[in-house]
C-alpha positions in Angstrom: -8.5 -57.9 14.2 -9.7 -56.9 10.8 -8.0 -56.8 7.4 -9.6 -54.1 5.2 -9.0 -54.5 1.5 -10.9 -53.9 -1.7 -11.1 -53.8 -5.5 -12.5 -51.0 -7.7 -14.4 -53.6 -9.7 -16.6 -51.9 -12.3 -16.7 -54.5 -15.1 -19.7 -56.3 -13.5 -22.0 -53.3 -14.1 -20.0 -50.9 -16.4 -20.4 -47.9 -14.1 -17.2 -45.8 -14.6 -17.5 -44.0 -11.3 -16.7 -47.3 -9.5 -13.2 -47.1 -11.0 -12.1 -44.2 -8.7 -14.5 -44.6 -5.8 -12.2 -46.9 -3.8 -9.3 -44.4 -4.1 -11.7 -41.6 -3.0 -12.4 -43.5 0.2 -8.7 -44.3 0.8 -7.6 -40.7 0.3 -10.4 -39.1 2.3 -10.7 -41.3 5.5 -7.8 -42.2 7.7 -9.7 -45.4 8.9 -9.9 -46.7 5.4 -6.2 -47.4 4.6 -7.4 -50.1 2.2 -5.2 -52.6 0.5 -6.2 -52.2 -3.1 -6.4 -55.2 -5.5 -6.5 -54.2 -9.2 -9.0 -55.3 -11.8 -7.3 -57.9 -14.0 -8.1 -57.2 -17.7 -8.5 -60.2 -19.9 -9.3 -60.7 -23.6 -13.0 -61.3 -23.9 -15.0 -63.8 -26.0 -17.1 -61.6 -28.4 -20.1 -64.0 -28.4 -20.4 -64.4 -24.6 -23.8 -63.3 -23.2 -22.2 -62.1 -20.0 -20.3 -58.8 -20.4 -16.6 -58.8 -19.5 -16.8 -62.3 -18.2 -13.2 -63.2 -18.4 -12.0 -60.0 -16.8 -14.6 -60.4 -13.9 -13.6 -64.0 -13.5 -9.9 -63.3 -13.3 -10.4 -60.4 -10.9 -12.7 -62.5 -8.6 -10.1 -65.3 -8.6 -7.5 -62.8 -7.4 -9.9 -61.5 -4.7 -10.6 -65.1 -3.6 -6.9 -65.9 -3.4 -6.1 -62.8 -1.4 -9.0 -63.2 1.0 -8.0 -66.8 1.6 -4.6 -65.6 2.6 -6.1 -63.1 5.0 -8.0 -65.9 6.7 -4.7 -67.8 7.1 -3.3 -64.8 9.1 -6.1 -65.1 11.6 -7.6 -61.8 10.7 -11.2 -61.1 9.7 -11.6 -60.0 6.1 -13.6 -56.8 5.4 -13.9 -56.2 1.7 -14.9 -53.0 0.0 -16.1 -53.0 -3.6 -16.7 -52.3 -6.4 -19.8 -53.8 -7.9 -21.5 -56.8 -6.4 -19.8 -59.3 -8.7 -16.9 -59.3 -6.3 -18.9 -61.5 -3.9 -18.1 -64.4 -6.1 -14.5 -64.0 -5.0 -15.1 -63.1 -1.4 -17.8 -65.6 -0.5 -15.9 -68.3 -2.4 -12.8 -67.6 -0.2 -14.9 -67.9 3.0 -16.6 -71.1 1.8 -13.4 -72.9 0.7 -11.5 -71.8 3.8 -14.2 -73.1 6.2 -14.5 -76.3 4.2 -10.7 -76.8 4.1 -10.2 -76.2 7.8 -13.4 -77.2 9.5 -15.2 -79.4 7.0 -18.3 -77.2 7.4 -20.5 -75.0 5.2 -21.0 -71.3 5.3 -24.2 -69.3 5.5 -24.6 -66.3 3.2 -26.4 -63.2 4.5 -27.2 -61.0 1.5 -28.4 -57.4 2.1 -29.4 -55.9 -1.2 -32.2 -54.3 -3.2 -31.6 -56.9 -5.9 -31.5 -60.7 -5.7 -28.5 -61.0 -8.1 -29.5 -64.6 -8.9 -29.9 -64.4 -12.7 -27.9 -66.7 -14.8 -26.5 -66.4 -18.3 -29.8 -67.9 -19.5 -32.0 -65.4 -17.7 -30.1 -62.1 -17.7 -31.5 -59.3 -19.7 -28.6 -56.9 -19.3 -25.7 -59.3 -19.4 -24.2 -57.5 -16.4 -22.4 -59.9 -14.1 -23.3 -58.0 -10.9 -26.7 -59.5 -11.4 -25.6 -63.2 -11.3 -23.2 -63.7 -8.4 -25.6 -65.6 -6.0 -26.5 -68.0 -8.8 -22.8 -68.5 -9.5 -22.2 -69.2 -5.8 -24.9 -71.8 -6.0 -23.1 -73.5 -8.9 -25.6 -72.3 -11.5 -24.9 -70.7 -14.8 -21.6 -70.1 -16.6 -19.0 -72.5 -15.3 -16.3 -69.8 -15.6 -18.0 -68.1 -12.7 -18.6 -71.1 -10.4 -15.1 -72.5 -9.8 -13.2 -69.9 -7.8 -10.5 -71.7 -5.6 -12.5 -74.9 -5.9 -14.9 -76.3 -8.5 -18.6 -76.2 -8.0 -21.1 -74.6 -5.6 -19.9 -72.6 -2.6 -23.2 -72.2 -0.7 -26.4 -74.2 -0.4 -29.8 -72.6 -1.1 -31.0 -73.4 2.5 -28.0 -71.5 3.9 -28.9 -68.2 2.3 -31.0 -65.4 3.7 -31.8 -62.2 1.8 -32.7 -59.0 3.5 -34.2 -55.9 1.9 -35.1 -57.1 -1.7 -37.3 -54.7 -3.6 -36.3 -55.1 -7.3 -36.6 -58.8 -8.2 -36.7 -60.0 -11.8 -39.4 -62.6 -12.6 -36.8 -65.3 -13.4 -35.0 -64.6 -10.1 -38.2 -65.0 -8.2 -38.8 -68.4 -9.9 -35.2 -69.5 -9.0 -35.5 -68.4 -5.4 -38.9 -70.1 -4.9 -37.8 -73.3 -6.8 -34.7 -73.6 -4.5 -36.6 -72.7 -1.4 -34.3 -69.7 -0.6 -35.4 -67.6 2.4 -35.8 -64.0 1.5 -37.4 -60.9 3.1 -38.4 -58.0 0.9 -38.2 -54.5 2.2 -42.0 -54.1 2.1 -42.3 -57.3 4.1 -39.8 -56.1 6.6 -41.7 -52.8 7.0 -44.9 -54.8 7.6 -43.6 -57.4 10.0 -41.0 -55.2 11.7 -37.2 -55.4 11.3 -36.6 -56.9 14.7 -39.1 -59.7 14.0 -37.5 -60.5 10.6 -34.0 -60.5 12.1 -35.1 -62.8 14.8 -36.6 -65.2 12.3 -33.5 -65.1 10.1 -31.2 -65.7 13.1 -33.3 -68.7 14.2 -33.4 -70.1 10.7 -29.6 -69.8 10.3 -28.6 -70.8 13.8 -27.6 -74.3 12.8 -24.6 -73.0 11.0 -21.3 -71.9 12.5 -19.7 -69.6 9.9 -21.2 -66.8 7.8 -20.3 -64.4 5.1 -22.2 -61.1 5.2 -22.5 -59.1 2.0 -23.9 -55.6 2.2 -24.9 -53.6 -0.9 -25.4 -49.9 -0.2 -28.2 -49.9 -2.7 -30.3 -51.8 -0.1 -30.7 -48.3 1.4 -33.0 -45.5 0.4 -31.2 -43.6 -2.3 -32.8 -40.4 -1.1 -30.6 -40.9 2.0 -27.6 -42.7 0.3 -27.4 -41.5 -3.3 -23.9 -42.8 -4.1 -24.9 -46.0 -5.8 -24.9 -47.2 -9.4 -28.4 -48.8 -9.5 -30.7 -47.0 -7.1 -34.1 -48.4 -6.2 -36.8 -46.3 -4.6 -37.3 -46.7 -0.8 -35.0 -49.0 1.3 -33.2 -49.1 4.6 -32.3 -46.1 6.7 -29.0 -45.7 8.5 -30.7 -46.7 11.8 -32.0 -49.9 10.3 -28.7 -50.8 8.8 -27.0 -50.4 12.2 -29.8 -52.5 13.8 -29.3 -55.2 11.3 -25.5 -55.3 11.6 -25.5 -55.1 15.3 -28.0 -57.9 15.7 -26.4 -60.2 13.1 -22.9 -59.7 14.4 -24.0 -60.4 18.0 -26.1 -63.4 17.2 -24.3 -65.1 14.3 -20.6 -66.0 13.9 -19.7 -63.9 10.9 -16.2 -64.6 9.5 -16.1 -62.1 6.6 -17.8 -59.0 5.2 -18.4 -57.1 2.0 -19.5 -53.5 1.6 -20.2 -52.9 -2.1 -21.5 -50.6 -4.8 -20.3 -47.2 -3.4 -20.2 -45.0 -6.5 -18.8 -41.5 -5.7 -20.0 -40.2 -9.0 -23.5 -40.1 -7.8 -22.9 -39.1 -4.1 -24.0 -35.8 -2.8 -22.2 -33.9 0.0 -20.2 -37.1 0.8 -23.3 -38.6 2.5 -22.7 -42.1 1.2 -18.9 -41.9 1.5 -19.2 -40.7 5.2 -21.6 -43.6 5.9 -19.2 -46.2 4.4 -16.5 -44.9 6.7 -18.8 -44.9 9.7 -20.1 -48.4 8.9 -16.6 -49.7 8.7 -15.9 -48.3 12.2 -19.1 -49.8 13.5 -18.3 -53.3 12.2 -14.7 -53.2 13.4 -15.7 -52.0 16.9 -19.0 -53.8 17.5 -19.5 -56.7 19.8 -19.2 -59.9 17.7 -20.0 -63.5 18.1 -16.6 -65.2 17.4 -16.4 -68.2 15.0 -12.7 -69.1 15.1 
């Protein structure tokens, strides 16, 4: 059974449309009766490179605490964002819960157009939605690495990216230096999605627990316009369902994110409808159980 909850986090990117997008989904779709966690507004340090750091940190801590409590009920958490900074809370909860109860590590499957692995030392924009993977690795600002438990929540060798097509040069250096496995969208087009998924599953098969974080901007914005930071090209609906179906059947995924839906930029409810349909797909699909 799934527990569907979310947070209208927008402070990680500063896109105002994210503030009301979660309510839009809740009010429009009967299958999205989402428990809504509020953003927690904190006083900020004026000299901090990272924008809204204290607010994002407090909100992610709240997300992590709530999600840990969901795990304790025996339900599978399905989190709806908000910008991708929220994964610092959701993936931290999965990591700490698995470590506390099974003394094992999680894998992180990150489906996104962006690598989100900048740090406070490499970010150009200062937007925290561009640093969460680095934070989960224990890199960068310590206020963003200690949710529920100090230090790193995932190892580099336990991460697979799918669909990257907008990578900052420092991010590419970090990924290569750490030996992180990643598949760009052009590479997936060249090799074939099924082949890349097979490789990814084989690479990760040594692990018993996974957090899957899906950013809607991994998709082609011509098809899914309702995102804050669109990047040309990207996955189709059919490819997303193929990815999700394969990963859920082959790997024991214990928690999920769907992030970055921004109703301000949607057209004819195309993206909103897809979010609702994807939630139904995840909650009804055949899954490889972990617990």
